[in-house]
C-alpha positions as CSV (number, residue, x, y, z in Angstrom):
1,M,-7.7,-10.7,12.7
2,V,-7.3,-12.1,9.2
3,D,-5.0,-15.1,8.6
4,P,-2.9,-15.0,6.4
5,P,-2.4,-11.3,6.8
6,F,-2.9,-8.7,4.1
7,N,0.1,-7.0,2.6
8,I,0.7,-3.3,1.9
9,V,3.4,-2.6,-0.7
10,L,5.0,0.8,-1.0
11,V,6.9,1.2,-4.3
12,E,9.7,3.7,-3.9
13,P,8.0,5.8,-1.1
14,E,9.4,9.3,-0.7
15,I,7.9,10.9,2.4
16,P,9.0,9.5,5.8
17,P,5.9,10.4,7.8
18,N,3.6,8.6,5.3
19,T,5.6,5.4,5.6
20,G,5.7,5.8,9.4
21,S,1.9,6.2,9.5
22,I,1.4,3.2,7.2
23,A,3.8,1.2,9.4
24,R,1.7,2.0,12.4
25,L,-1.5,1.0,10.4
26,C,0.2,-2.3,9.5
27,G,1.2,-2.9,13.1
28,A,-2.4,-2.3,14.3
29,T,-3.9,-4.7,11.8
30,N,-1.2,-7.4,11.6
31,T,-0.5,-6.4,8.0
32,I,2.9,-7.1,6.4
33,L,4.6,-3.9,5.1
34,H,6.8,-4.3,2.0
35,L,9.1,-1.5,1.1
36,V,10.5,-1.5,-2.4
37,H,13.7,0.4,-3.0
38,P,14.9,2.9,-3.8
39,L,13.4,4.6,-0.7
40,G,13.4,8.4,-0.6
41,F,14.7,8.3,3.0
42,S,16.5,6.2,5.5
43,T,14.5,3.9,7.7
44,S,16.3,5.4,10.7
45,D,14.8,8.9,9.7
46,K,13.4,10.6,12.9
47,H,10.2,11.6,11.1
48,L,9.6,8.1,10.0
49,R,10.1,6.8,13.5
50,R,8.0,9.6,15.1
51,A,5.0,8.7,12.8
52,G,5.4,5.0,13.7
53,L,6.1,5.9,17.3
54,D,7.0,2.9,19.5
55,Y,5.1,0.5,17.2
56,W,7.9,0.2,14.7
57,P,9.5,-2.9,16.3
58,H,6.1,-4.6,16.2
59,V,5.6,-4.3,12.4
60,D,6.6,-7.1,10.0
61,I,8.6,-5.1,7.4
62,R,10.1,-6.7,4.4
63,Y,12.5,-4.9,2.1
64,W,13.0,-5.4,-1.6
65,H,15.9,-4.3,-3.7
66,D,13.5,-3.4,-6.6
67,F,10.0,-4.1,-7.9
68,E,11.2,-7.1,-10.0
69,S,12.6,-8.8,-7.0
70,F,9.3,-8.3,-5.2
71,L,7.3,-9.7,-8.2
72,E,9.6,-12.8,-8.4
73,A,8.6,-13.8,-4.8
74,T,4.9,-12.9,-5.1
75,D,1.7,-14.5,-6.4
76,E,0.9,-12.0,-9.2
77,N,-2.8,-13.1,-9.1
78,R,-3.3,-11.5,-5.8
79,L,-1.9,-8.0,-6.6
80,F,-4.1,-4.9,-6.5
81,F,-2.6,-1.6,-7.7
82,F,-3.9,1.8,-6.7
83,T,-3.7,4.7,-9.0
84,T,-5.6,7.8,-10.1
85,K,-5.2,6.8,-13.7
86,V,-8.1,4.3,-13.8
87,D,-11.8,4.4,-13.2
88,T,-12.5,1.1,-11.4
89,P,-13.2,1.9,-7.7
90,Y,-11.5,0.0,-4.9
91,Y,-14.8,-1.3,-3.4
92,K,-15.5,-3.3,-6.6
93,A,-12.6,-5.6,-5.8
94,E,-13.1,-8.8,-3.9
95,F,-10.2,-8.8,-1.4
96,K,-8.9,-12.0,0.2
97,P,-6.5,-12.6,3.0
98,G,-2.9,-12.6,1.7
99,D,-3.6,-10.0,-1.0
100,Y,-1.1,-7.4,-1.8
101,L,-2.2,-3.8,-1.9
102,V,0.4,-1.9,-4.0
103,F,0.9,1.9,-3.9
104,G,3.3,4.1,-5.8
105,K,5.5,7.0,-4.7
106,E,3.7,10.1,-3.4
107,T,4.8,12.5,-6.2
108,K,4.3,10.3,-9.3
109,G,2.3,7.3,-8.2
110,L,3.0,3.9,-9.8
111,P,5.2,3.8,-12.9
112,P,3.3,3.7,-16.2
113,D,4.6,0.3,-17.2
114,I,3.2,-1.2,-14.0
115,I,-0.2,0.3,-14.7
116,K,0.0,-0.9,-18.3
117,N,1.1,-4.5,-17.4
118,Y,-1.4,-4.9,-14.6
119,Q,-4.4,-2.9,-15.9
120,E,-6.9,-5.5,-14.7
121,G,-5.7,-5.2,-11.1
122,C,-5.6,-1.4,-11.0
123,L,-8.1,0.3,-8.8
124,T,-8.8,3.9,-7.6
125,L,-10.4,5.9,-4.8
126,P,-13.1,7.9,-6.5
127,M,-12.7,11.6,-5.9
128,P,-16.2,13.3,-6.1
129,N,-14.6,16.7,-5.8
130,D,-12.9,17.5,-9.1
131,H,-10.6,20.1,-7.4
132,I,-8.9,17.4,-5.3
133,R,-6.7,15.0,-7.4
134,S,-6.0,12.4,-4.7
135,L,-5.7,11.7,-1.0
136,N,-2.6,11.4,1.1
137,L,-0.9,8.0,0.7
138,A,-1.3,6.9,4.3
139,M,-5.0,7.8,4.3
140,T,-5.5,5.9,1.0
141,A,-3.8,2.9,2.3
142,G,-5.9,2.9,5.5
143,I,-9.2,3.2,3.5
144,V,-8.3,0.3,1.2
145,L,-6.9,-1.9,3.9
146,Y,-10.0,-1.5,6.1
147,E,-12.3,-2.2,3.2
148,A,-10.3,-5.5,2.7
149,I,-10.7,-6.3,6.4
150,R,-14.4,-5.4,6.3
151,Q,-15.0,-7.8,3.5
152,Q,-13.5,-10.6,5.5
153,S,-15.7,-9.8,8.5
154,G,-18.8,-10.4,6.4
155,A,-20.1,-6.9,7.1
């Protein structure tokens, strides 16, 4: 696996099963999961635990009081933000170990000020079907993370 690990950052996630599925993804790939408050649920939520199953104790999870606290502790040059509000596809990025893959809340995505301040680091998953606005957060995180891992394997 990649060393240092990749990082998935969930900014104010709202739906426990999505976060549980992403936690399981992180555990399977040795990826660090960052949860930025406020969370729309308790981390003891049974739906969150069910989605993460018995993998939850094996996931490196880091909690942040707010997005500003996260930014203060992070190399801003290695941040990639995912949004439906831009046209640059995720596969155009050159991911490196240690990168942070940042996702917004399920109902609203990333706050507009983050997209504005980090425009160059914003990416999207192209949606060829105009009738579908976006994919589930956990599915999107998995697609992007495995692209980053694939790039490191030289495939």
